[in-house]
C-alpha positions in Angstrom: 36.0 -10.1 -1.9 35.0 -8.7 -5.4 32.6 -11.6 -5.7 30.9 -10.7 -2.4 30.6 -7.1 -3.4 28.9 -8.1 -6.6 26.6 -10.5 -4.8 25.8 -7.8 -2.3 24.8 -5.2 -4.9 22.6 -7.8 -6.8 21.0 -8.9 -3.5 20.3 -5.3 -2.5 18.5 -4.6 -5.8 16.5 -7.7 -5.3 15.7 -6.7 -1.7 14.5 -3.2 -2.7 12.6 -4.3 -5.8 10.8 -7.4 -4.4 10.6 -6.3 -0.7 12.5 -9.3 0.6 15.5 -9.5 2.9 17.5 -10.8 0.0 18.3 -14.2 1.6 16.1 -16.1 -0.9 18.5 -15.2 -3.7 21.7 -14.7 -1.7 21.7 -18.1 0.1 21.4 -20.1 -3.2 24.1 -17.9 -4.9 26.4 -18.3 -1.9 25.9 -22.1 -2.0 26.6 -22.2 -5.8 29.7 -20.1 -5.0 31.0 -22.8 -2.7 29.7 -21.8 0.8 28.0 -24.3 3.0 24.4 -23.7 4.0 25.1 -22.6 7.5 27.8 -20.1 6.3 25.4 -18.8 3.7 22.7 -18.3 6.3 25.1 -16.3 8.5 26.2 -14.0 5.7 22.6 -13.6 4.5 21.2 -12.6 7.9 23.9 -10.0 8.4 23.2 -8.6 4.9 19.5 -8.3 5.8 20.2 -6.0 8.7 21.8 -3.5 6.3 19.3 -3.8 3.4 16.1 -4.0 5.4 16.8 -0.9 7.6 17.8 1.2 4.6 15.0 0.0 2.4 12.3 0.5 5.0 13.6 4.0 5.6 13.1 4.8 1.9 9.7 3.1 1.9 8.5 4.9 5.0 9.3 8.3 3.4 6.7 7.4 0.7 3.9 6.0 2.9 4.0 5.4 6.6 0.4 4.0 6.6 1.4 0.6 5.2 3.3 -0.2 8.4 0.3 0.0 10.7 0.3 -3.8 11.1 4.0 -4.2 10.5 5.0 -3.2 14.0 3.1 -6.1 15.6 4.1 -8.6 13.0 7.7 -7.4 13.4 7.6 -7.8 17.2 6.5 -11.4 16.7 9.2 -11.9 14.1 11.8 -10.6 16.5 10.7 -13.1 19.2 10.7 -16.0 16.8 14.1 -15.0 15.3 15.7 -15.2 18.7 15.3 -19.0 18.6 16.7 -19.4 15.1 20.3 -20.0 16.3 19.1 -23.1 18.2 17.5 -24.5 15.1 20.5 -23.8 12.9 22.8 -25.4 15.4 20.5 -28.5 15.8 19.7 -29.5 12.3 21.8 -30.5 9.3 22.6 -28.5 6.2 20.5 -30.8 4.0 17.4 -30.5 6.3 17.6 -26.7 6.2 17.9 -26.8 2.4 14.8 -28.9 2.0 13.0 -26.6 4.4 14.0 -23.7 2.2 12.6 -25.5 -0.9 9.3 -26.1 0.8 8.9 -22.5 1.8 9.6 -21.3 -1.8 7.0 -23.7 -3.2 4.4 -22.4 -0.8 5.2 -18.8 -1.8 4.9 -19.5 -5.5 1.5 -21.2 -5.1 0.0 -18.6 -2.8 1.1 -15.6 -4.9 0.0 -17.3 -8.2 -3.5 -17.8 -7.0 -3.8 -14.3 -5.5 -4.6 -11.1 -7.3 -2.0 -8.4 -7.7 -4.5 -5.8 -6.5 -7.0 -6.7 -3.7 -10.6 -7.5 -4.6 -11.7 -7.0 -1.0 -10.6 -4.3 1.4 -7.8 -5.0 3.9 -9.1 -6.7 7.0 -8.6 -5.1 10.4 -6.4 -7.7 12.2 -6.2 -8.8 15.8 -2.9 -7.7 17.2 -2.3 -11.0 19.0 -2.8 -12.9 15.7 -0.3 -10.5 14.0 2.3 -11.2 16.6 1.7 -15.0 16.4 2.1 -14.9 12.6 5.3 -12.9 13.0 6.7 -15.3 15.6 6.4 -18.4 13.4 7.6 -16.7 10.3 10.6 -15.3 12.2 11.4 -18.6 13.7 11.4 -20.5 10.4 12.7 -17.7 8.1 15.8 -16.9 10.2 16.6 -20.6 10.4 17.0 -20.9 6.7 18.6 -17.5 6.1 15.7 -15.5 4.6 14.1 -12.5 6.1 10.5 -13.8 6.1 9.0 -11.8 3.3 8.9 -14.9 1.1 6.4 -16.3 3.7 4.8 -13.1 4.9 3.9 -11.6 1.4 1.7 -14.5 0.3 -0.1 -14.3 3.7 -0.7 -10.5 3.4 -1.9 -10.8 -0.2 -3.8 -14.1 0.0 -5.5 -13.8 3.4 -5.3 -10.1 4.5 -6.1 -8.5 1.1 -3.0 -6.3 0.8 -2.0 -5.2 -2.7 1.2 -6.9 -3.8 3.3 -3.8 -3.7 2.1 -2.8 -0.2 2.7 -6.3 1.0 6.3 -6.3 -0.2 6.9 -3.0 1.4 5.6 -4.2 4.8 7.5 -7.5 4.3 10.8 -5.6 4.0 9.9 -3.7 7.2 9.3 -7.0 8.9 12.8 -8.1 8.0 14.2 -5.3 10.1 12.9 -7.0 13.2 13.5 -10.6 12.2 17.0 -10.1 10.9 18.2 -8.2 14.0 16.9 -11.0 16.2 18.4 -13.6 13.9 21.7 -11.9 13.9 21.7 -11.8 17.7 20.8 -15.4 18.0 23.4 -16.6 15.5 26.0 -14.4 17.2 25.2 -16.0 20.6 25.7 -19.5 19.0 28.9 -18.5 17.3 27.5 -18.8 13.7 28.1 -15.3 12.4 30.8 -14.4 9.8 31.4 -10.7 10.4 33.8 -9.8 7.6 31.9 -11.6 4.8 28.5 -10.4 6.1 29.5 -6.8 6.4 31.1 -6.8 2.9 27.9 -8.1 1.4 25.7 -5.9 3.6 27.4 -2.6 2.7 27.4 -3.4 -1.0 23.7 -4.2 -0.8 22.8 -0.6 0.1 23.5 0.6 -3.4 21.3 -2.1 -4.9 18.4 -1.4 -2.4 18.3 2.3 -3.5 17.9 1.5 -7.2 15.6 -1.5 -6.6 13.0 0.7 -4.8 13.3 3.3 -7.6 12.6 0.8 -10.3 9.7 -0.9 -8.3 7.6 2.3 -8.5 7.7 2.3 -12.3 6.3 -1.3 -12.7 2.6 -2.0 -13.1 1.1 -4.3 -10.5 0.3 -7.2 -12.8 3.8 -7.2 -14.3 5.2 -6.9 -10.8 3.5 -10.1 -9.8 5.0 -11.9 -12.8 8.5 -10.7 -11.8 8.0 -12.0 -8.3 6.9 -15.4 -9.5 9.8 -15.6 -11.9 12.2 -14.8 -9.1 10.7 -17.5 -6.8 10.7 -20.1 -9.6 14.4 -19.3 -10.4 15.4 -19.7 -6.8 13.4 -22.9 -6.5 15.2 -24.5 -9.4 18.6 -23.3 -8.2 18.0 -24.8 -4.7 16.7 -28.1 -6.1 19.7 -28.4 -8.4 22.1 -27.9 -5.4 20.2 -30.1 -3.0 19.0 -33.2 -5.0 
């Protein structure tokens, strides 16, 4: 129980600071702690419901404008997340771990080659395209126990010209939609671990609060380096446990 509380607090800080659901760090840590991939996914998704709602509430108080595209991406993510329980039930733990590794590599490369602050102005996006992007991110992300920010942030920064900090704030908002859908889907397929998930989720609220506070103090270029460092650390952790 104490171990889960510590993991929840650490994951919450990561969620608030990096604008992620927390699954990209929680899933590897749970696997290292002895949980199987599917159990780690179940705990991670429930934690995301707690951290993403609270974190987005804190972000919205600072700037509601950043979420103008987030609603449509979120709707798509919710639709995609509803199918995640089928994927988790249909594929092996090893397959899901390799899929996780591929997603992290994509995120590292896209963020590395994108500026921390946009060179061009943000594009006005077609609402259908936003929903479609959200659908595929929600489908894949919920199937590997992450909220989707790890995939959405590189897209927002690299193709839609969001600043990195704005992208991570919108990414956390997206996780609200995708995690609720993922939780519902895994619940329907009997994959959710309520006690463990709630323990980690409640503990994460403390970490989220301080993570968002610290984020506002960091320069954009330094922030980019921290995100890359996190992703690379997660990548090596997953490779070590998978191969």
